[in-house]
N, C-alpha and C positions, 0 to 999 in steps of 0.2 A: 326749437321746442321739439324734443324727440319723443314725448308722449303726445303724439299728434292726433288731430281729429279723426283720422281713419282708425287708429288704434282704439281711441275712446269709443267709436262706433262699434268696433268688434267686441269690446268689453261689454257694452250695453246689449248687444245681440246675444251674448252668452249669459249674462248675469242680471239682466233686467234694465229697464229704462228708468233712471232715477229722476226725481225732480231736480231742477237746476235753479239755484238761488244766487243772489249777489249779496256781498257784505263789504263793508269798508272796515279796515282795522288800522287805526292810527297807532304808530309805534314811535319810540324815541330814536335818536341818532344811532345809538349802539345796536339796537335791534334791527334797524333798517340796514346797517352795514353787515350785520350777521346774516340776514336773509340774503342780501346781495352776494355774500361769500359762498352761499350754498348753491348758487346758480351756475356752477361749472357746466360747460357744454350747453349753456342756454337753458338749464333746468328751470322750470317755473311751475312745478307741481309736487304734490305728495299724495300718497295713498295711505289713508288712515283706516285701521282695521279694528273692528269690534269682534274679538275672538271669544267665543262662548264655550264654557264647559260646566255642565251641571248647574246652570243658573248664575254662574259667575262670569266675569269678563276679565281678560288679561289687561293689565296696566303696567306702565313702566315709569321710571323717573330718571331724568338726566342728572348729571353731577351737580349742576348749578341750581337744581330745584331745592327749595327748603324741605326739610323732613316732613313727611305726611302728604306731600303733593305728588300726584301721579296723573297720567293721561293715557288715552288709547295709543298704542304703538303706531308709528307712521314712518314713511321713508319714500325715497324716490327711485325711479327706474334709472338704469344706466343706459347710455346710448347703445342702440342695437339690441337691447335686452327685451325678450318677450315679456308681456305683462305678468303672466303667472310665474315665470322664473324670477322676475324682480321682486314680486310680492313675497314669494316663498323665501328668497334670500333675506329680505328685510325682516320678515317675521322671525326667521331663525337667528339673525344677528341680534335683534332687540329682545327676544323672549326665549330663545332656545327651543321653540315649539315647531311642530309640523301641523299644518292645518288643511282643511278643505274649504275652498272659497264658497260663499253662499250667495248673497244678494248684493247688487250694486245699489246702495241705499240713497246716496245723495251726491250731487256734484255742486261744489261751491266755487263761484268765481269771486275771489276776494282781491281787493286792492289794499296792499299794505302801503300806508302813506306816512311820510314825514315832511311836513311843510308842503311844498309843491312837488316833491319827489314821490313817484308812485312805482311800486312793483306789482304788476298783475300776476296772479297766482291762481292755480286751480287745486282744490282739495277734492279727491275722489274717496268717498267713504264706502267701505265694503264690510259685510259681515263674514265671519268664518267660523267653522266648527273645529274644535280641538281634535286632533287625531292621535298625537303621541308627543312624548318629550317631557322633560322636567323644566318647569318655568324658571329660567335663569339666563340673564343676558350673556351672549357670546361676545359681542362687541363691547367690552367693558371700558373702552376709551370714550364711547358715546353715552352708554347707558349705565347708571349706577346700580339699578335694582329693577326687577320685574316681579310681579306677584298676581295672584287671583284676587279679585275684589267683587263685592256686591255693587250693583248699579247705584244703590243708595249712597255709597261712599263718595260718588261724584259730588254730592251736596257738600261734603266736607272739603273736597278739593276746591270747590267754588268759593267757600269761605276763606280759604288760604289765599286764593287768587285775588279776592277783593282787596286784600291788604298789600298786594304787590303792585309795583309800578311797571307792569309788563303788558303792553298792548298785544303781544303775541300770545301770551297765556290767556288774556281776556278773550281773544279770538277763539282759542281752543275751548273755552267754557261756553261761548255762544254756539260754536259748532256742535258741541255735545248736546246742548238744548234742542237744536234742530234735529239731530239724529234721534234723540229719545222720542220725539213726536212721530217718527217714522218706523220705529222698531215694533 
């Protein structure tokens, strides 16, 4: 795990001490295998960003998402990468934006489960303020689209998710609910 407890402590010292909660997220075999495939170099984390500009939040959609479904951008650090450098790289790749980090809002210790198999994971949620750039994904292999949205649009995203058989997206909807309580 290269986003280690010392680094997490340093982030909390700079951006605030978030509540830490636990969740379980049952997923199917394909999602479990996909999550496992993202664990190169022992990765077991993501940083999710709520990027604000004039009352709106940046959202993006991956290629496999149905039309109309978006979520807050997220990504992982690379081994040896400083926290801020990794976050800025991910933000740029997924949205084309430059941001100023705000507050460390929430840490979620989630267990993605399939049968008796478990992948322990940490999601670190941060706020950020838009500084510059045009919202458009740079990494178009991973991200289909990015846009500005009103927070109320997340209700529409939840409606779409309810009709999907995706434990990972259901986790993202539950994560969003927890974040909204803290914003």
